[in-house]
KOLVEX-757369 format. One record per residue (C-alpha): residue number from 0; residue in three letters; x, z, y. Coordinates in steps of 0.1 Angstrom, whole numbers, plus 5000, padded with zeros to 4 digits. Layout:
+-----+------+------+------+------+
| seq | type |   c1 |   c3 |   c2 |
+-----+------+------+------+------+
| NUM |  ALA |    X |    Z |    Y |
...
+-----+------+------+------+------+
//
This chain:
+-----+------+------+------+------+
| seq | type |   c1 |   c3 |   c2 |
+-----+------+------+------+------+
|   0 |  MET | 4685 | 5222 | 4965 |
|   1 |  ALA | 4716 | 5218 | 4987 |
|   2 |  VAL | 4727 | 5183 | 4996 |
|   3 |  THR | 4761 | 5173 | 4981 |
|   4 |  LEU | 4789 | 5151 | 4995 |
|   5 |  LYS | 4783 | 5128 | 4966 |
|   6 |  GLN | 4747 | 5122 | 4976 |
|   7 |  ILE | 4758 | 5114 | 5011 |
|   8 |  ALA | 4784 | 5090 | 4998 |
|   9 |  ASP | 4759 | 5072 | 4976 |
|  10 |  ALA | 4735 | 5068 | 5005 |
|  11 |  ALA | 4763 | 5055 | 5028 |
|  12 |  GLY | 4779 | 5032 | 5002 |
|  13 |  VAL | 4813 | 5049 | 5005 |
|  14 |  SER | 4835 | 5072 | 4984 |
|  15 |  ARG | 4831 | 5109 | 4983 |
|  16 |  GLY | 4866 | 5112 | 4998 |
|  17 |  THR | 4855 | 5092 | 5028 |
|  18 |  VAL | 4826 | 5115 | 5034 |
|  19 |  ASP | 4848 | 5146 | 5030 |
|  20 |  ARG | 4872 | 5133 | 5057 |
|  21 |  VAL | 4843 | 5127 | 5081 |
|  22 |  ILE | 4826 | 5160 | 5074 |
|  23 |  ASN | 4858 | 5180 | 5078 |
|  24 |  LYS | 4870 | 5160 | 5108 |
|  25 |  ARG | 4902 | 5147 | 5093 |
|  26 |  GLY | 4899 | 5113 | 5108 |
|  27 |  HIS | 4912 | 5079 | 5094 |
|  28 |  VAL | 4877 | 5065 | 5090 |
|  29 |  ARG | 4864 | 5035 | 5109 |
|  30 |  PRO | 4841 | 5046 | 5138 |
|  31 |  GLU | 4811 | 5027 | 5126 |
|  32 |  VAL | 4814 | 5042 | 5091 |
|  33 |  GLU | 4818 | 5077 | 5105 |
|  34 |  LYS | 4787 | 5073 | 5126 |
|  35 |  ARG | 4767 | 5061 | 5096 |
|  36 |  ILE | 4778 | 5090 | 5075 |
|  37 |  LEU | 4771 | 5116 | 5102 |
|  38 |  GLN | 4736 | 5102 | 5106 |
|  39 |  ILE | 4729 | 5102 | 5069 |
|  40 |  ALA | 4741 | 5138 | 5067 |
|  41 |  LYS | 4718 | 5148 | 5095 |
|  42 |  ASP | 4689 | 5130 | 5080 |
|  43 |  LEU | 4695 | 5148 | 5047 |
|  44 |  HIS | 4699 | 5181 | 5064 |
|  45 |  TYR | 4734 | 5186 | 5050 |
|  46 |  ARG | 4749 | 5221 | 5055 |
|  47 |  PRO | 4786 | 5228 | 5045 |
|  48 |  ASN | 4793 | 5257 | 5022 |
|  49 |  PRO | 4824 | 5275 | 5036 |
|  50 |  TYR | 4821 | 5303 | 5011 |
|  51 |  GLY | 4824 | 5280 | 4982 |
|  52 |  ARG | 4855 | 5264 | 4997 |
|  53 |  ALA | 4871 | 5298 | 5003 |
|  54 |  LEU | 4864 | 5308 | 4967 |
|  55 |  VAL | 4880 | 5276 | 4953 |
|  56 |  LYS | 4911 | 5282 | 4975 |
|  57 |  SER | 4914 | 5319 | 4964 |
|  58 |  THR | 4909 | 5315 | 4927 |
|  59 |  LYS | 4926 | 5282 | 4917 |
|  60 |  THR | 4957 | 5264 | 4929 |
|  61 |  SER | 4977 | 5233 | 4917 |
|  62 |  LYS | 5011 | 5217 | 4922 |
|  63 |  ILE | 5011 | 5180 | 4927 |
|  64 |  GLY | 5042 | 5157 | 4927 |
|  65 |  VAL | 5046 | 5125 | 4947 |
|  66 |  ILE | 5075 | 5101 | 4942 |
|  67 |  CYS | 5079 | 5072 | 4967 |
|  68 |  GLN | 5104 | 5044 | 4961 |
|  69 |  PHE | 5117 | 5023 | 4990 |
|  70 |  GLY | 5112 | 5054 | 5012 |
|  71 |  GLU | 5135 | 5041 | 5040 |
|  72 |  THR | 5117 | 5008 | 5046 |
|  73 |  PRO | 5095 | 5007 | 5078 |
|  74 |  PHE | 5063 | 5002 | 5057 |
|  75 |  MET | 5070 | 5031 | 5033 |
|  76 |  LYS | 5077 | 5054 | 5062 |
|  77 |  LEU | 5040 | 5048 | 5072 |
|  78 |  VAL | 5030 | 5055 | 5036 |
|  79 |  VAL | 5049 | 5088 | 5038 |
|  80 |  GLU | 5029 | 5097 | 5069 |
|  81 |  GLY | 4998 | 5096 | 5047 |
|  82 |  ILE | 5015 | 5116 | 5020 |
|  83 |  GLU | 5025 | 5143 | 5045 |
|  84 |  GLN | 4989 | 5145 | 5059 |
|  85 |  ALA | 4976 | 5150 | 5024 |
|  86 |  ARG | 5002 | 5177 | 5018 |
|  87 |  LYS | 4992 | 5194 | 5050 |
|  88 |  GLU | 4955 | 5195 | 5040 |
|  89 |  ILE | 4962 | 5205 | 5004 |
|  90 |  THR | 4986 | 5233 | 5015 |
|  91 |  ALA | 4959 | 5246 | 5038 |
|  92 |  ARG | 4937 | 5249 | 5007 |
|  93 |  GLY | 4962 | 5270 | 4988 |
|  94 |  SER | 4979 | 5243 | 4966 |
|  95 |  GLU | 5013 | 5226 | 4968 |
|  96 |  VAL | 5026 | 5190 | 4971 |
|  97 |  ILE | 5062 | 5182 | 4963 |
|  98 |  ILE | 5074 | 5149 | 4978 |
|  99 |  LYS | 5105 | 5129 | 4967 |
| 100 |  THR | 5115 | 5097 | 4984 |
| 101 |  ILE | 5139 | 5072 | 4969 |
| 102 |  ASP | 5155 | 5047 | 4993 |
| 103 |  SER | 5155 | 5017 | 4970 |
| 104 |  TYR | 5140 | 5004 | 4938 |
| 105 |  ASP | 5159 | 5025 | 4912 |
| 106 |  THR | 5144 | 5031 | 4878 |
| 107 |  ASP | 5170 | 5057 | 4868 |
| 108 |  ARG | 5165 | 5077 | 4899 |
| 109 |  THR | 5127 | 5076 | 4895 |
| 110 |  LEU | 5131 | 5089 | 4859 |
| 111 |  THR | 5153 | 5117 | 4872 |
| 112 |  ALA | 5127 | 5125 | 4899 |
| 113 |  ILE | 5099 | 5127 | 4873 |
| 114 |  ASP | 5120 | 5151 | 4851 |
| 115 |  ARG | 5126 | 5172 | 4882 |
| 116 |  MET | 5089 | 5172 | 4890 |
| 117 |  LEU | 5081 | 5183 | 4854 |
| 118 |  SER | 5106 | 5211 | 4855 |
| 119 |  ASP | 5091 | 5223 | 4888 |
| 120 |  GLY | 5057 | 5225 | 4870 |
| 121 |  VAL | 5036 | 5198 | 4886 |
| 122 |  GLU | 5002 | 5194 | 4872 |
| 123 |  GLY | 4996 | 5159 | 4886 |
| 124 |  LEU | 5019 | 5131 | 4895 |
| 125 |  ALA | 5015 | 5102 | 4919 |
| 126 |  LEU | 5042 | 5075 | 4923 |
| 127 |  THR | 5052 | 5040 | 4932 |
| 128 |  ALA | 5057 | 5026 | 4897 |
| 129 |  GLY | 5068 | 4992 | 4884 |
| 130 |  PRO | 5072 | 4971 | 4853 |
| 131 |  ALA | 5104 | 4987 | 4839 |
| 132 |  PRO | 5097 | 4995 | 4802 |
| 133 |  GLU | 5115 | 5028 | 4802 |
| 134 |  LEU | 5095 | 5039 | 4832 |
| 135 |  GLN | 5062 | 5030 | 4816 |
| 136 |  GLU | 5072 | 5048 | 4784 |
| 137 |  LYS | 5081 | 5079 | 4804 |
| 138 |  LEU | 5047 | 5078 | 4822 |
| 139 |  ARG | 5030 | 5075 | 4788 |
| 140 |  GLU | 5048 | 5106 | 4777 |
| 141 |  VAL | 5038 | 5125 | 4809 |
| 142 |  ILE | 5001 | 5115 | 4805 |
| 143 |  LYS | 5002 | 5124 | 4768 |
| 144 |  SER | 5013 | 5159 | 4778 |
| 145 |  GLY | 4981 | 5163 | 4798 |
| 146 |  ILE | 4994 | 5155 | 4833 |
| 147 |  PRO | 4973 | 5129 | 4851 |
| 148 |  VAL | 4992 | 5101 | 4868 |
| 149 |  ILE | 4981 | 5079 | 4897 |
| 150 |  THR | 5001 | 5049 | 4910 |
| 151 |  PHE | 5002 | 5036 | 4946 |
| 152 |  ASN | 5015 | 5005 | 4963 |
| 153 |  THR | 5030 | 4993 | 4930 |
| 154 |  ASP | 5010 | 4996 | 4898 |
| 155 |  SER | 5019 | 5002 | 4862 |
| 156 |  LYS | 4986 | 4997 | 4844 |
| 157 |  GLU | 5003 | 4995 | 4810 |
| 158 |  SER | 5014 | 5031 | 4813 |
| 159 |  GLY | 4978 | 5043 | 4811 |
| 160 |  ARG | 4977 | 5058 | 4846 |
| 161 |  LEU | 4944 | 5071 | 4858 |
| 162 |  SER | 4940 | 5050 | 4890 |
| 163 |  TYR | 4959 | 5027 | 4913 |
| 164 |  VAL | 4957 | 5029 | 4951 |
| 165 |  GLY | 4970 | 4999 | 4971 |
| 166 |  LEU | 4968 | 4962 | 4979 |
| 167 |  GLU | 4953 | 4937 | 4954 |
| 168 |  ASN | 4986 | 4919 | 4956 |
| 169 |  TYR | 4979 | 4886 | 4938 |
| 170 |  ARG | 4948 | 4882 | 4959 |
| 171 |  ALA | 4968 | 4889 | 4991 |
| 172 |  GLY | 4992 | 4861 | 4981 |
| 173 |  THR | 4962 | 4837 | 4977 |
| 174 |  VAL | 4950 | 4847 | 5012 |
| 175 |  CYS | 4984 | 4840 | 5027 |
| 176 |  ALA | 4985 | 4806 | 5010 |
| 177 |  GLY | 4951 | 4798 | 5025 |
| 178 |  LEU | 4964 | 4808 | 5060 |
| 179 |  MET | 4995 | 4787 | 5055 |
| 180 |  GLY | 4975 | 4757 | 5043 |
| 181 |  SER | 4951 | 4759 | 5073 |
| 182 |  ALA | 4980 | 4762 | 5097 |
| 183 |  LEU | 4999 | 4732 | 5082 |
| 184 |  ARG | 4970 | 4707 | 5076 |
| 185 |  ASP | 4995 | 4678 | 5075 |
| 186 |  GLY | 5016 | 4696 | 5049 |
| 187 |  GLY | 5053 | 4703 | 5050 |
| 188 |  LEU | 5081 | 4723 | 5035 |
| 189 |  ILE | 5078 | 4761 | 5031 |
| 190 |  LEU | 5105 | 4788 | 5026 |
| 191 |  PRO | 5092 | 4817 | 5005 |
| 192 |  ILE | 5112 | 4850 | 5006 |
| 193 |  SER | 5106 | 4881 | 4985 |
| 194 |  GLY | 5122 | 4915 | 4984 |
| 195 |  TYR | 5132 | 4925 | 4948 |
| 196 |  LEU | 5125 | 4906 | 4917 |
| 197 |  GLU | 5117 | 4939 | 4900 |
| 198 |  ASN | 5091 | 4949 | 4926 |
| 199 |  TYR | 5058 | 4942 | 4910 |
| 200 |  ALA | 5039 | 4941 | 4942 |
| 201 |  HIS | 5062 | 4915 | 4958 |
| 202 |  SER | 5062 | 4894 | 4927 |
| 203 |  ARG | 5024 | 4894 | 4924 |
| 204 |  ARG | 5021 | 4884 | 4960 |
| 205 |  MET | 5045 | 4856 | 4955 |
| 206 |  LEU | 5028 | 4844 | 4924 |
| 207 |  GLY | 4994 | 4843 | 4941 |
| 208 |  PHE | 5009 | 4824 | 4970 |
| 209 |  ARG | 5027 | 4798 | 4948 |
| 210 |  GLU | 4998 | 4792 | 4924 |
| 211 |  THR | 4973 | 4787 | 4953 |
| 212 |  ILE | 4995 | 4764 | 4972 |
| 213 |  ALA | 5001 | 4743 | 4941 |
| 214 |  MET | 4963 | 4741 | 4933 |
| 215 |  GLN | 4948 | 4738 | 4968 |
| 216 |  PHE | 4974 | 4723 | 4991 |
| 217 |  PRO | 4993 | 4694 | 4973 |
| 218 |  SER | 5008 | 4682 | 5006 |
| 219 |  ILE | 5028 | 4715 | 5009 |
| 220 |  THR | 5061 | 4717 | 4991 |
| 221 |  LEU | 5077 | 4751 | 4983 |
| 222 |  LEU | 5114 | 4757 | 4982 |
| 223 |  PRO | 5127 | 4781 | 4955 |
| 224 |  ALA | 5119 | 4817 | 4964 |
| 225 |  GLU | 5149 | 4837 | 4979 |
| 226 |  LEU | 5155 | 4874 | 4975 |
| 227 |  CYS | 5164 | 4895 | 5005 |
| 228 |  HIS | 5164 | 4930 | 4989 |
| 229 |  ASP | 5142 | 4943 | 5017 |
| 230 |  THR | 5172 | 4939 | 5041 |
| 231 |  ASP | 5169 | 4923 | 5075 |
| 232 |  ALA | 5205 | 4911 | 5075 |
| 233 |  VAL | 5201 | 4893 | 5042 |
| 234 |  ALA | 5168 | 4878 | 5052 |
| 235 |  GLU | 5184 | 4865 | 5085 |
| 236 |  GLU | 5212 | 4848 | 5066 |
| 237 |  ILE | 5187 | 4833 | 5041 |
| 238 |  VAL | 5168 | 4816 | 5070 |
| 239 |  HIS | 5199 | 4803 | 5087 |
| 240 |  ARG | 5212 | 4788 | 5054 |
| 241 |  ALA | 5178 | 4773 | 5045 |
| 242 |  LEU | 5175 | 4757 | 5079 |
| 243 |  ARG | 5209 | 4742 | 5077 |
| 244 |  LEU | 5200 | 4726 | 5044 |
| 245 |  ASN | 5164 | 4718 | 5053 |
| 246 |  PRO | 5159 | 4714 | 5091 |
| 247 |  ASP | 5123 | 4702 | 5085 |
| 248 |  ILE | 5110 | 4736 | 5073 |
| 249 |  LYS | 5075 | 4741 | 5087 |
| 250 |  GLY | 5066 | 4776 | 5074 |
| 251 |  ILE | 5081 | 4808 | 5061 |
| 252 |  TYR | 5063 | 4833 | 5038 |
| 253 |  ILE | 5079 | 4867 | 5032 |
| 254 |  SER | 5062 | 4890 | 5006 |
| 255 |  GLY | 5083 | 4921 | 5012 |
| 256 |  ASN | 5104 | 4936 | 5039 |
| 257 |  GLY | 5131 | 4919 | 5059 |
| 258 |  GLN | 5106 | 4904 | 5084 |
| 259 |  HIS | 5127 | 4914 | 5115 |
| 260 |  GLY | 5157 | 4895 | 5101 |
| 261 |  VAL | 5136 | 4864 | 5097 |
| 262 |  CYS | 5124 | 4867 | 5133 |
| 263 |  GLU | 5159 | 4871 | 5146 |
| 264 |  ALA | 5170 | 4840 | 5128 |
| 265 |  LEU | 5142 | 4820 | 5142 |
| 266 |  ARG | 5150 | 4831 | 5177 |
| 267 |  ALA | 5187 | 4822 | 5172 |
| 268 |  GLU | 5177 | 4788 | 5159 |
| 269 |  GLY | 5153 | 4782 | 5189 |
| 270 |  LEU | 5124 | 4780 | 5164 |
| 271 |  ALA | 5104 | 4812 | 5172 |
| 272 |  GLY | 5068 | 4802 | 5174 |
| 273 |  LYS | 5075 | 4767 | 5161 |
| 274 |  ILE | 5076 | 4776 | 5124 |
| 275 |  CYS | 5046 | 4793 | 5109 |
| 276 |  LEU | 5056 | 4827 | 5098 |
| 277 |  ILE | 5034 | 4850 | 5076 |
| 278 |  VAL | 5044 | 4886 | 5068 |
| 279 |  TYR | 5031 | 4919 | 5057 |
| 280 |  ASP | 5028 | 4954 | 5073 |
| 281 |  LEU | 5016 | 4966 | 5107 |
| 282 |  THR | 5049 | 4983 | 5118 |
| 283 |  GLU | 5058 | 4986 | 5155 |
| 284 |  ARG | 5084 | 4959 | 5152 |
| 285 |  ASN | 5060 | 4935 | 5135 |
| 286 |  LYS | 5033 | 4942 | 5161 |
| 287 |  ASN | 5058 | 4932 | 5188 |
| 288 |  GLU | 5067 | 4900 | 5170 |
| 289 |  LEU | 5030 | 4893 | 5165 |
| 290 |  ARG | 5024 | 4897 | 5203 |
| 291 |  ASN | 5053 | 4874 | 5213 |
| 292 |  GLY | 5042 | 4847 | 5189 |
| 293 |  THR | 5071 | 4848 | 5165 |
| 294 |  ILE | 5048 | 4860 | 5137 |
| 295 |  ASP | 5017 | 4839 | 5133 |
| 296 |  PHE | 4998 | 4860 | 5107 |
| 297 |  LEU | 5003 | 4895 | 5095 |
| 298 |  ILE | 4986 | 4912 | 5065 |
| 299 |  ASP | 4980 | 4949 | 5071 |
| 300 |  GLN | 4975 | 4968 | 5038 |
| 301 |  ASN | 4967 | 5003 | 5052 |
| 302 |  ALA | 4999 | 5022 | 5045 |
| 303 |  PHE | 4984 | 5055 | 5055 |
| 304 |  GLU | 4956 | 5053 | 5029 |
| 305 |  GLN | 4981 | 5043 | 5002 |
| 306 |  GLY | 5000 | 5076 | 5008 |
| 307 |  TYR | 4970 | 5098 | 5016 |
| 308 |  ARG | 4945 | 5090 | 4988 |
| 309 |  PRO | 4966 | 5095 | 4956 |
| 310 |  ALA | 4974 | 5132 | 4963 |
| 311 |  MET | 4938 | 5139 | 4974 |
| 312 |  LEU | 4925 | 5122 | 4942 |
| 313 |  LEU | 4947 | 5145 | 4921 |
| 314 |  TYR | 4937 | 5175 | 4941 |
| 315 |  ASN | 4900 | 5167 | 4936 |
| 316 |  LEU | 4906 | 5163 | 4899 |
| 317 |  LEU | 4927 | 5194 | 4893 |
| 318 |  ILE | 4909 | 5218 | 4916 |
| 319 |  LEU | 4873 | 5205 | 4920 |
| 320 |  GLY | 4871 | 5189 | 4885 |
| 321 |  GLN | 4861 | 5156 | 4901 |
| 322 |  PRO | 4879 | 5126 | 4884 |
| 323 |  PRO | 4885 | 5094 | 4904 |
| 324 |  GLU | 4853 | 5073 | 4906 |
| 325 |  LYS | 4871 | 5041 | 4898 |
| 326 |  GLU | 4904 | 5027 | 4884 |
| 327 |  PHE | 4913 | 5005 | 4913 |
| 328 |  TYR | 4912 | 5017 | 4949 |
| 329 |  PHE | 4922 | 4985 | 4966 |
| 330 |  THR | 4930 | 4987 | 5003 |
| 331 |  ASP | 4915 | 4961 | 5025 |
| 332 |  ILE | 4934 | 4929 | 5032 |
| 333 |  HIS | 4934 | 4929 | 5070 |
| 334 |  ILE | 4944 | 4895 | 5085 |
| 335 |  MET | 4959 | 4898 | 5120 |
| 336 |  ASN | 4972 | 4875 | 5146 |
| 337 |  ARG | 4983 | 4881 | 5182 |
| 338 |  PHE | 4947 | 4881 | 5195 |
| 339 |  CYS | 4939 | 4912 | 5173 |
| 340 |  LEU | 4962 | 4936 | 5191 |
+-----+------+------+------+------+
//
């Protein structure tokens, strides 16, 4: 009997999708994991079946829609790279991926994009969602019509979506609280900054941070959270204003975008490297700020995977008849400092 990718995945302790990427040389797998998978495949005498793949491509196709909010932020541009890679691979197999990016959090524009996707005949939908009741209701209608939905980066569990791909945001907030508490052992005053109140991911990160600080680090005091709307200029002004009112600030935690504005403000105030700064996302700018010591800790949430996996999960479901193996595909919480680069 021929060895399957699922058998290799079970033996290696990884997902079938990871094995598929290794076997088909599509990259984006850690070297040690790739080596283990290839060795298991060799030990099991795995042989690919190109004829079966060709038959699938020639006899069945699908159309998948992907909607990405905050598409112009540095992090989401990395997510879109993952979406584009999935589109490239799915197109090569004879199916189609339609991508729509929205440059901000906008429920009405997202609803319009969903309607456009439906009119274009998509058979599966992936999107950055959110808690807006009208969006959740719309997704329930989509799912009821027989179209599977997968969320990424920002979840909407109440909609009944099939799976979520992205960071475990509350837990990420608790991790950042632990980093801040370890850095400020004598306590101090912290400025928390978020992006949008409506952004579920940002709010969950902030909640995890605030609750963990309150429970575990009583010597740390949090100022009221400020909203920068994922904008560097707004974040920069928030920091300047907060330092004028509270010159003894010891740390800043930002749960969304606007990190570069925070760094610029700290440099202008002569406090770069003197105030503990914790941010998210391994963008080029953030890597540079990590190297020069302005950022102390950075959480990398694997942007590429958040873009790549949802479309591939839908493709596997629609074409290969393989439903997602689990509800939550949490990306790793990678903690980085300047010594990691």
